[in-house]
C-alpha positions as CSV (number, residue, x, y, z in Angstrom):
1,A,286.8,210.2,349.6
2,T,283.0,210.6,350.2
3,A,282.3,207.4,348.8
4,H,284.4,205.1,351.4
5,R,283.7,206.9,354.2
6,T,279.9,206.0,353.7
7,M,280.9,202.1,352.9
8,A,283.0,201.8,355.8
9,A,280.1,203.0,358.2
10,S,277.7,200.6,356.1
11,K,279.9,198.0,357.2
12,R,280.3,199.2,360.8
13,E,276.4,199.1,361.1
14,D,276.2,195.7,359.7
15,R,278.4,194.5,362.1
16,L,277.2,196.1,365.2
17,M,273.5,195.0,363.6
18,G,274.8,191.5,363.6
19,I,276.2,191.5,367.2
20,M,272.8,193.2,368.1
21,V,270.8,190.0,366.7
22,R,273.2,187.4,367.9
23,W,272.5,189.1,371.8
24,A,268.9,189.6,370.8
25,V,268.2,185.6,369.7
26,A,270.2,184.6,372.7
27,L,268.1,186.1,375.1
28,A,264.9,185.1,373.2
29,L,266.1,181.5,373.6
30,L,266.9,182.4,377.3
31,S,264.0,184.0,378.1
32,L,261.7,180.6,376.9
33,C,263.8,178.7,378.8
34,T,263.0,179.8,381.8
35,V,259.5,179.6,381.3
36,P,258.2,176.8,383.9
37,V,256.9,173.6,382.7
38,S,256.6,170.1,384.0
39,G,259.2,168.0,384.4
40,E,259.4,164.2,385.2
41,G,258.7,164.7,388.8
42,D,255.7,166.5,388.3
43,V,253.8,164.0,386.1
44,L,251.2,161.9,388.6
45,E,250.4,158.1,387.4
46,F,247.3,155.9,388.1
47,D,246.1,152.8,386.7
48,A,242.7,153.2,385.2
49,Y,240.4,150.4,383.9
50,R,238.6,151.1,380.6
51,M,234.4,150.4,380.5
52,V,233.8,147.3,378.2
53,Q,233.3,147.7,374.7
54,Y,230.6,145.2,372.5
55,D,228.4,145.3,369.9
56,R,225.6,143.5,370.3
57,N,223.3,141.8,367.2
58,G,225.0,145.0,366.0
59,E,224.2,147.4,367.8
60,E,227.3,149.6,369.3
61,L,227.5,149.5,372.8
62,G,229.9,150.4,375.6
63,S,232.9,152.8,375.4
64,R,233.5,153.6,371.8
65,S,237.2,155.0,372.4
66,S,240.2,154.0,374.5
67,A,242.2,157.0,374.0
68,L,242.7,160.4,376.3
69,S,244.2,163.2,376.0
70,K,242.0,166.1,377.7
71,L,242.0,168.9,380.0
72,A,240.7,167.5,383.2
73,V,237.4,169.6,384.7
74,P,234.8,168.7,387.3
75,A,231.3,167.5,386.6
76,G,229.5,171.2,387.7
77,G,228.5,174.0,385.2
78,K,227.0,174.1,381.8
79,G,228.3,174.7,378.2
80,N,230.0,171.6,375.9
81,L,232.6,169.6,376.9
82,D,233.4,167.6,373.8
83,R,237.2,168.9,374.5
84,K,237.4,168.4,378.3
85,A,237.6,164.8,380.6
86,V,235.7,165.1,383.8
87,V,236.7,163.7,386.5
88,L,233.9,162.2,388.8
89,D,234.1,161.1,392.3
90,F,232.0,157.7,393.5
91,D,229.8,159.4,395.9
92,K,228.8,162.0,393.4
93,V,227.2,159.4,390.5
94,T,223.9,159.4,389.1
95,T,222.2,158.4,386.6
96,E,220.5,161.3,385.4
97,L,224.2,162.9,386.2
98,L,226.0,160.6,383.5
99,D,222.9,161.3,381.0
100,E,223.7,165.1,381.2
101,L,227.7,165.1,381.0
102,L,227.7,162.0,378.3
103,D,224.7,162.6,376.0
104,Q,223.8,166.1,376.5
105,R,227.1,167.8,377.0
106,A,229.3,165.2,375.1
107,A,232.1,164.8,377.2
108,G,235.2,164.2,375.8
109,G,236.1,161.5,378.7
110,L,235.1,160.6,381.9
111,V,237.2,159.7,385.0
112,I,235.3,157.5,388.1
113,V,237.5,157.8,390.9
114,L,236.2,154.8,393.0
115,P,236.8,154.0,397.0
116,A,239.8,152.4,397.9
117,D,237.8,150.0,399.7
118,L,234.9,148.6,397.8
119,S,233.9,146.2,400.5
120,S,233.3,149.1,403.0
121,V,230.5,150.6,400.4
122,S,227.4,150.3,402.6
123,S,224.6,148.2,401.0
124,E,222.4,151.2,399.9
125,A,225.5,152.6,397.6
126,R,226.1,149.2,396.2
127,A,222.0,149.1,394.9
128,K,222.5,152.4,393.8
129,W,225.5,151.7,391.9
130,S,224.7,148.4,390.7
131,A,221.6,150.1,388.9
132,I,224.0,152.7,387.4
133,E,226.3,150.1,386.5
134,Q,223.7,148.5,384.3
135,A,222.0,151.6,382.7
136,L,225.6,152.7,381.4
137,A,226.2,149.2,380.1
138,E,223.3,149.3,377.8
139,K,224.6,152.7,376.7
140,Q,226.4,153.7,373.3
141,V,229.7,156.3,374.9
142,K,231.8,157.5,371.9
143,A,234.2,158.9,374.5
144,P,236.5,157.1,376.6
145,V,235.4,156.3,379.9
146,F,237.6,154.9,382.9
147,F,237.4,153.7,386.3
148,A,240.2,154.3,388.7
149,F,240.6,153.7,392.5
150,A,241.4,156.4,395.4
151,N,245.0,156.9,395.7
152,E,247.4,159.8,396.6
153,Q,247.6,160.2,393.1
154,T,243.8,160.4,392.1
155,A,243.4,162.4,395.5
156,A,245.9,165.3,394.1
157,L,244.1,165.0,390.9
158,V,240.5,165.4,392.2
159,A,242.1,168.5,394.5
160,A,243.2,169.9,391.4
161,V,240.4,169.9,389.4
162,E,238.3,171.2,392.0
163,R,240.7,174.0,392.4
164,G,239.1,175.2,388.7
165,A,242.7,175.6,387.9
166,G,242.2,174.8,384.3
167,D,245.7,173.2,383.6
168,T,245.5,169.7,384.4
169,Q,245.8,167.5,381.5
170,L,244.8,163.9,381.2
171,V,246.7,161.6,378.8
172,S,246.1,157.9,378.8
173,E,249.3,155.8,377.8
174,N,247.7,152.7,376.5
175,G,248.6,152.9,372.7
176,E,246.5,149.6,372.2
177,T,243.7,149.4,369.7
178,P,240.7,147.8,370.7
179,R,240.4,144.6,368.5
180,K,236.8,142.6,367.8
181,Q,237.2,139.0,368.8
182,P,234.7,137.8,366.5
183,Q,235.1,133.9,367.5
184,V,235.7,133.6,371.5
185,R,236.7,130.0,372.0
186,V,235.7,128.8,375.9
187,T,235.4,125.6,377.7
188,N,232.9,123.4,380.1
189,L,234.7,121.6,382.6
190,Q,232.9,118.3,384.2
191,G,233.7,115.6,386.6
192,W,231.9,112.4,387.3
193,I,231.9,110.5,390.5
194,S,230.4,107.1,390.1
195,G,227.7,105.7,392.3
196,K,227.2,102.2,393.5
197,S,226.2,99.7,390.3
198,L,222.4,98.4,390.8
199,A,221.2,95.2,389.5
200,G,221.7,93.9,385.9
201,D,222.4,96.9,383.8
202,E,220.3,99.6,385.2
203,Q,222.1,102.7,385.5
204,P,222.1,104.7,388.9
205,P,220.2,107.5,388.4
206,S,222.3,111.1,388.4
207,I,222.7,114.2,390.8
208,A,224.0,117.3,388.9
209,I,225.8,120.2,390.9
210,V,226.2,122.9,388.2
211,A,228.0,126.4,388.6
212,H,229.1,129.2,385.7
213,Y,232.8,130.2,386.5
214,D,232.4,133.7,384.4
215,A,232.1,137.0,385.9
216,S,230.3,140.4,384.5
217,A,231.3,143.9,385.3
218,I,231.1,147.6,383.7
219,A,234.7,147.4,383.3
220,P,236.2,143.9,382.3
221,D,239.7,144.0,384.5
222,L,237.3,144.7,387.4
223,A,234.9,141.5,386.9
224,V,236.4,139.3,389.4
225,G,232.4,137.8,390.2
226,A,233.6,136.9,394.1
227,D,229.6,136.2,394.8
228,A,228.7,136.1,391.0
229,N,229.5,133.5,390.5
230,G,233.0,132.7,392.2
231,S,230.8,131.6,394.9
232,G,228.8,129.0,393.3
233,M,232.6,127.8,391.4
234,V,233.8,127.4,395.2
235,A,231.0,125.4,396.5
236,L,231.1,123.0,393.3
237,L,234.8,122.2,393.7
238,Q,234.2,121.7,397.7
239,L,231.4,119.4,397.3
240,A,233.5,117.6,394.7
241,R,235.8,117.0,397.4
242,M,233.6,116.1,400.1
243,F,231.6,113.3,398.1
244,H,235.1,111.9,396.7
245,R,235.9,111.0,400.1
246,L,232.1,110.0,400.9
247,Y,232.5,107.8,397.8
248,A,235.7,106.4,398.6
249,V,234.6,104.1,401.0
250,S,232.7,101.5,399.9
251,R,230.1,101.6,402.9
252,T,229.2,105.0,402.1
253,Q,229.5,105.0,398.1
254,G,225.9,106.2,397.1
255,P,223.6,104.4,394.8
256,S,223.8,107.7,393.1
257,N,226.2,109.1,390.3
258,L,227.0,112.5,391.0
259,L,227.9,115.0,387.9
260,F,230.0,118.2,388.7
261,I,229.6,120.9,385.7
262,L,231.7,124.2,385.4
263,T,230.0,126.3,382.5
264,A,231.2,129.3,380.8
265,A,229.5,131.9,379.8
266,G,226.9,132.1,382.3
267,H,226.5,136.1,381.9
268,L,225.9,135.7,378.3
269,N,222.7,133.7,378.5
270,F,224.2,130.9,379.5
271,A,226.0,129.8,376.2
272,G,228.0,127.4,378.1
273,T,225.2,125.5,379.8
274,K,223.3,125.4,376.4
275,H,226.1,124.0,374.4
276,W,226.6,121.0,377.3
277,L,222.8,120.3,377.4
278,A,222.8,120.0,373.5
279,H,226.3,117.9,373.1
280,T,226.1,115.7,375.5
281,D,224.8,112.3,375.1
282,P,221.1,112.5,375.6
283,H,220.7,109.2,378.0
284,I,223.3,111.0,380.2
285,V,220.8,114.2,380.1
286,A,217.7,112.1,380.8
287,N,219.4,110.0,383.7
288,I,219.7,113.0,386.1
289,Q,217.4,112.9,388.6
290,V,217.8,116.5,389.9
291,A,220.1,119.4,388.8
292,L,221.0,121.9,391.6
293,C,222.4,125.1,390.0
294,L,224.7,127.4,392.5
295,D,224.3,131.2,391.6
296,T,225.6,133.9,394.1
297,I,225.6,132.0,397.4
298,G,228.4,134.0,398.9
299,S,226.5,136.2,401.2
300,G,223.3,137.3,402.8
301,D,221.1,135.8,405.3
302,K,218.8,134.0,402.9
303,L,218.4,131.4,400.5
304,Y,215.8,130.7,398.0
305,M,215.3,127.8,395.5
306,H,214.2,129.1,392.0
307,T,212.0,126.9,390.3
308,S,210.5,126.6,387.3
309,K,207.3,124.4,387.8
310,P,204.9,125.0,391.1
311,A,205.4,123.4,394.7
312,K,202.8,121.2,393.6
313,D,204.4,119.3,391.3
314,A,205.7,116.2,393.3
315,G,209.2,116.6,392.3
316,V,209.7,120.0,392.9
317,S,207.9,119.4,396.6
318,S,209.9,116.9,397.5
319,L,213.1,118.7,396.8
320,F,211.7,121.9,398.2
321,S,210.9,119.7,401.5
322,T,213.8,118.4,402.1
323,M,216.1,121.5,401.7
324,K,213.6,123.3,404.1
325,A,214.0,120.9,406.6
326,V,218.0,120.9,406.2
327,A,218.0,124.9,406.6
328,D,215.8,124.5,409.4
329,E,218.3,122.8,411.2
330,S,220.9,125.0,410.4
331,G,219.3,127.9,411.2
332,V,218.8,129.3,407.3
333,A,216.1,131.1,405.9
334,F,214.8,129.6,403.1
335,E,211.9,130.2,401.0
336,M,210.9,128.7,397.2
337,V,210.2,131.0,394.3
338,H,208.4,129.7,391.3
339,R,208.7,131.2,388.1
340,K,207.1,129.7,385.0
341,I,209.4,129.7,381.9
342,N,208.2,131.7,378.7
343,I,209.5,129.8,375.6
344,S,209.4,133.3,373.4
345,E,211.6,135.3,375.9
346,P,215.5,135.2,374.1
347,V,216.9,135.8,377.9
348,I,217.2,132.8,380.4
349,S,216.8,134.1,383.7
350,W,218.0,131.1,385.6
351,E,220.4,128.1,384.8
352,H,218.3,125.8,386.0
353,E,215.3,126.7,383.1
354,L,217.6,125.0,380.5
355,F,217.4,122.0,382.1
356,S,213.7,122.2,383.3
357,R,213.4,122.5,378.8
358,K,215.0,119.3,378.8
359,R,212.2,118.0,380.9
360,V,215.1,117.5,383.8
361,M,213.7,118.5,387.6
362,A,216.5,121.2,388.2
363,A,216.4,124.3,390.4
364,T,218.9,127.3,391.2
365,L,220.1,128.3,394.8
366,S,220.8,132.3,395.0
367,R,220.5,134.9,397.9
368,F,218.3,136.9,395.5
369,P,214.8,136.4,395.1
370,T,214.4,137.7,391.6
371,H,216.5,137.1,388.5
372,G,216.2,140.5,387.6
373,A,219.0,141.7,391.1
374,A,221.8,143.2,390.3
375,K,224.3,140.7,390.3
376,G,227.9,140.8,389.9
377,G,229.5,144.3,388.8
378,I,232.6,146.3,389.9
379,M,231.1,145.9,394.1
380,D,231.4,142.1,393.9
381,T,234.9,141.7,395.3
382,T,234.0,139.9,398.4
383,V,232.1,137.1,400.1
384,D,231.4,136.1,403.3
385,I,233.2,132.7,404.1
386,N,230.9,131.8,407.1
387,V,228.2,132.3,405.0
388,L,229.8,130.2,402.1
389,E,230.6,127.7,404.5
390,R,227.1,127.3,405.8
391,N,225.5,127.2,402.4
392,I,228.1,124.3,401.0
393,L,227.0,122.2,404.2
394,L,223.3,123.0,403.7
395,I,223.7,121.7,399.8
396,A,226.2,118.6,401.0
397,R,223.4,117.4,403.6
398,T,220.6,118.1,401.0
399,V,222.6,116.4,398.1
400,A,223.3,113.6,400.8
401,R,219.4,112.8,401.7
402,L,218.7,113.0,398.0
403,V,221.2,109.9,397.6
404,Y,220.7,107.8,400.5
405,G,216.7,108.5,400.2
406,A,217.0,109.7,404.2
407,S,214.5,111.6,406.1
408,T,216.9,112.5,409.0
409,P,219.8,114.6,409.8
410,L,223.0,112.6,408.7
411,D,225.9,113.1,410.5
412,I,228.5,112.1,407.8
413,F,230.6,115.5,406.9
414,E,232.9,115.9,409.8
415,A,236.8,116.0,409.6
416,S,237.9,114.6,406.6
417,T,234.4,114.5,404.6
418,G,233.6,118.2,405.9
419,V,233.9,121.6,404.6
420,Q,237.6,122.9,404.5
421,R,237.7,126.8,405.0
422,S,241.2,126.8,404.1
423,F,240.1,125.3,400.7
424,I,237.3,127.8,400.4
425,E,239.2,130.6,401.3
426,A,241.9,130.1,399.4
427,W,239.8,129.9,396.1
428,S,237.8,132.7,397.2
429,N,240.6,135.0,397.9
430,T,241.9,133.6,393.9
431,L,239.0,134.4,392.4
432,A,238.6,137.5,394.1
433,T,241.5,139.0,392.2
434,V,241.1,137.2,388.4
435,P,238.8,138.8,386.0
436,R,236.8,136.3,384.1
437,M,234.7,138.0,381.8
438,A,233.3,135.3,379.2
439,A,234.3,137.0,375.9
440,L,237.7,138.5,377.6
441,L,239.8,135.5,379.3
442,T,243.0,136.7,380.4
443,P,246.0,134.4,380.8
444,E,246.1,134.7,384.4
445,S,242.0,133.5,384.1
446,L,242.7,130.5,382.2
447,K,245.6,129.6,384.5
448,T,242.5,129.6,387.1
449,L,240.3,127.6,385.1
450,E,243.4,125.1,384.6
451,A,243.5,124.8,388.2
452,A,239.9,124.1,389.0
453,E,240.0,121.4,386.3
454,K,242.7,119.9,388.2
455,V,240.6,119.8,391.4
456,L,238.1,117.9,389.3
457,K,240.3,115.6,388.3
458,D,241.7,114.9,391.5
459,A,238.3,114.8,393.4
460,T,236.4,112.8,390.6
461,N,236.6,109.1,388.7
462,E,236.6,111.1,385.6
463,A,237.2,114.7,384.1
464,N,237.0,116.0,380.8
465,R,236.4,119.3,379.2
466,Q,234.0,120.6,376.4
467,T,235.0,123.5,374.0
468,L,232.4,125.3,372.5
469,I,232.6,129.2,370.1
470,L,230.7,131.9,372.0
471,P,227.5,133.1,369.7
472,N,227.9,135.9,368.0
473,D,224.9,137.6,369.3
474,A,227.3,139.8,371.8
475,I,230.6,140.3,370.3
476,F,233.6,142.2,372.6
477,Y,236.8,144.2,371.7
478,A,239.8,142.6,373.6
479,G,242.5,145.1,374.3
480,A,243.2,148.4,376.0
481,T,241.3,147.2,379.3
482,K,243.3,149.0,381.3
483,S,245.8,151.9,380.9
484,K,248.2,154.5,382.7
485,I,247.0,157.8,383.1
486,A,249.1,160.3,383.3
487,V,248.3,163.8,384.9
488,Y,250.5,166.7,383.8
489,S,250.4,170.7,384.9
490,V,249.8,172.3,381.6
491,R,249.9,176.5,381.2
492,P,246.3,177.8,380.1
493,L,246.5,179.4,376.9
494,S,245.8,182.8,378.6
495,F,249.3,181.9,380.2
496,D,250.8,181.5,376.9
497,L,249.4,184.8,374.9
498,S,250.5,186.5,377.7
499,M,254.5,185.1,378.1
500,T,254.4,185.5,374.5
501,A,253.3,189.4,374.5
502,S,255.8,190.2,377.1
503,V,258.9,188.5,375.4
504,L,257.9,190.4,372.3
505,A,258.0,193.4,374.3
506,Y,261.2,192.6,375.6
507,L,262.7,192.0,372.7
508,L,261.2,195.2,371.1
509,A,262.9,196.8,374.0
510,L,265.9,195.7,373.7
511,L,266.0,196.5,370.2
512,L,265.5,200.0,370.8
513,L,268.3,199.8,373.5
514,L,270.9,198.3,370.9
515,S,269.9,200.9,368.4
516,L,270.6,203.6,370.5
517,I,273.8,202.3,371.8
518,I,274.7,202.4,367.9
519,L,274.1,205.8,367.5
520,V,276.3,206.6,370.1
521,L,278.7,204.9,370.2
522,E,278.6,206.3,366.3
523,F,278.5,209.9,367.4
524,L,281.5,209.3,369.9
525,S,283.6,207.6,367.4
526,L,283.4,211.0,365.0
527,L,283.8,213.3,368.0
528,I,286.9,211.5,369.5
529,V,288.8,212.3,366.4
530,R,287.5,215.5,365.3
531,R,287.0,216.9,369.0
532,P,289.2,215.2,371.3
533,L,289.9,218.1,373.5
534,I,286.0,217.9,374.2
535,I,285.8,214.9,374.9
536,I,288.9,215.0,377.6
537,V,287.0,217.6,379.3
538,V,283.6,215.8,379.4
539,L,285.3,212.3,380.9
540,V,287.1,214.5,383.6
541,L,283.9,215.9,384.5
542,V,281.1,213.8,384.0
543,G,283.1,211.1,386.2
544,P,284.6,207.6,386.4
545,L,281.5,205.6,384.4
546,P,282.7,207.6,381.1
547,T,286.4,207.4,381.9
548,V,286.0,203.5,381.9
549,V,284.6,203.9,378.4
550,A,287.3,205.9,377.4
551,K,289.9,204.0,378.4
552,R,288.3,200.8,376.7
553,V,287.6,203.2,373.4
554,L,290.0,206.1,373.1
555,P,293.6,204.1,372.6
556,D,292.3,202.1,369.9
557,V,290.8,205.0,368.1
558,L,293.9,207.1,368.6
559,A,296.1,204.7,367.9
560,D,295.4,204.2,363.8
561,P,292.4,206.5,363.3
562,F,292.2,206.0,359.7
563,A,292.3,202.5,359.6
564,D,289.3,202.3,357.5
565,G,289.5,205.9,355.7
566,S,286.4,207.0,357.3
567,F,288.2,210.3,359.1
568,G,289.7,212.0,356.2
569,E,293.0,212.2,354.4
570,L,296.0,212.2,356.8
571,I,298.0,215.7,356.5
572,L,301.4,215.9,357.7
573,V,302.6,219.2,359.8
574,E,306.3,219.3,360.4
575,P,305.8,220.7,364.5
576,D,307.3,223.4,366.0
577,E,310.6,223.2,368.4
578,E,308.0,224.1,371.1
């Protein structure tokens, strides 16, 4: 009987313990479910543009990583940042700060927030940024570096980071892996307008108008180059249309051929121009009387003519005098800048230098006085249409004087032969939105180039293209140039630890409470059977709550107190009549 009672008690305890465990697990899961986490509605996203990645002569440069998953922090403070991503506002960026963050403190990521309207940036800030961009492009950065424009999402990010909560996680959502582009094919375009035939078999001289169409910036998808060199490209296309109409009439057809050349990879040491000069019929090159290269002419109050020969050279002197006279008539400040070619220098400063090396008289027209000036970049998104229109007309009048040998103004560019403002506006707006990095041309870039080729075909007697493979001096990485960055609000580690401790304390208290309840129930079950009178008196005295318990428990126990044999043996007595 004793063994039987022990086994029954053990079963009862196991049953109650099972109930306790199930309740504990349920309550624990409930506790975890009530921990606040970021839902979909809390996630912010914004477009970000990754810094260029390339190899130059075997040296790894640019941003070498494309994946970002770090906690966001401000730029202040000290210590290592390899597990953090720094969020930096445009106004606070300096070359020294970038060196500190990327080199000394080894930041695990960098997001620079640019102004929403780049055209509103002051000239001083532009100059400062151009220097920063050039320095950054020459660095090897192991961490991912992104650029984003100011909007509601980035404003919320900056505010959260500046609060210093330490609970903002940045995750880039572009899973694409950067790919090396060892062989990149690019295209030169050219159009030819024939001049009047001379007596006999003598070929008329040619005047070449040259401009490269590519752009450059620290972020490939932001390399739109509206001025450098979108302005040169637009000017060339407009000039081709103007002289096409002029030459279409026999009495105004000039005695010079006009050659319009759109070259590739101007920002890669003028690789397209080199190829054109090396693979074009030598007779055509030798027949060029003068080559005018157009480079960044869409803004500024002044225009510079860069040459490789001094002013005392007869050809250069004649060209400068002609352009200076036209500039004076147009009210444009005009100067000549002479820079002697250094054959030993591997870097070509201006496009005309390549023609000069072929003994062709050439000059580059630009708003910049020196080749070292910062051209292009992220900030190059607009041109001054009035300035561009003015400069196109100046160049057209200069070429007309060279063609017709006139020394006085020629009023021939009016009405249909004049500058079409709608044309240059449309093309300038298009180029300001299309990235054109030479080695990373996008499908949109190629469509724009096809449109330019169509303009040349319509505006010239003969147009064709020339394909080349870029040299391997610089190898760029395609893919992962643009990404979505998601901003998550996450719990810091201290919160997780305190929450875990709270849950464990809660479960421990629950365990103790359930154990106490089991002991009380055990005691009551024995007491009900052996001392029912005491229980009834207690229930009457202590109030309604025990009464409720008694109503639930007592009937079952008294109904069959010997169900599991734990209350001893059954003794039958015959009751008295009383």
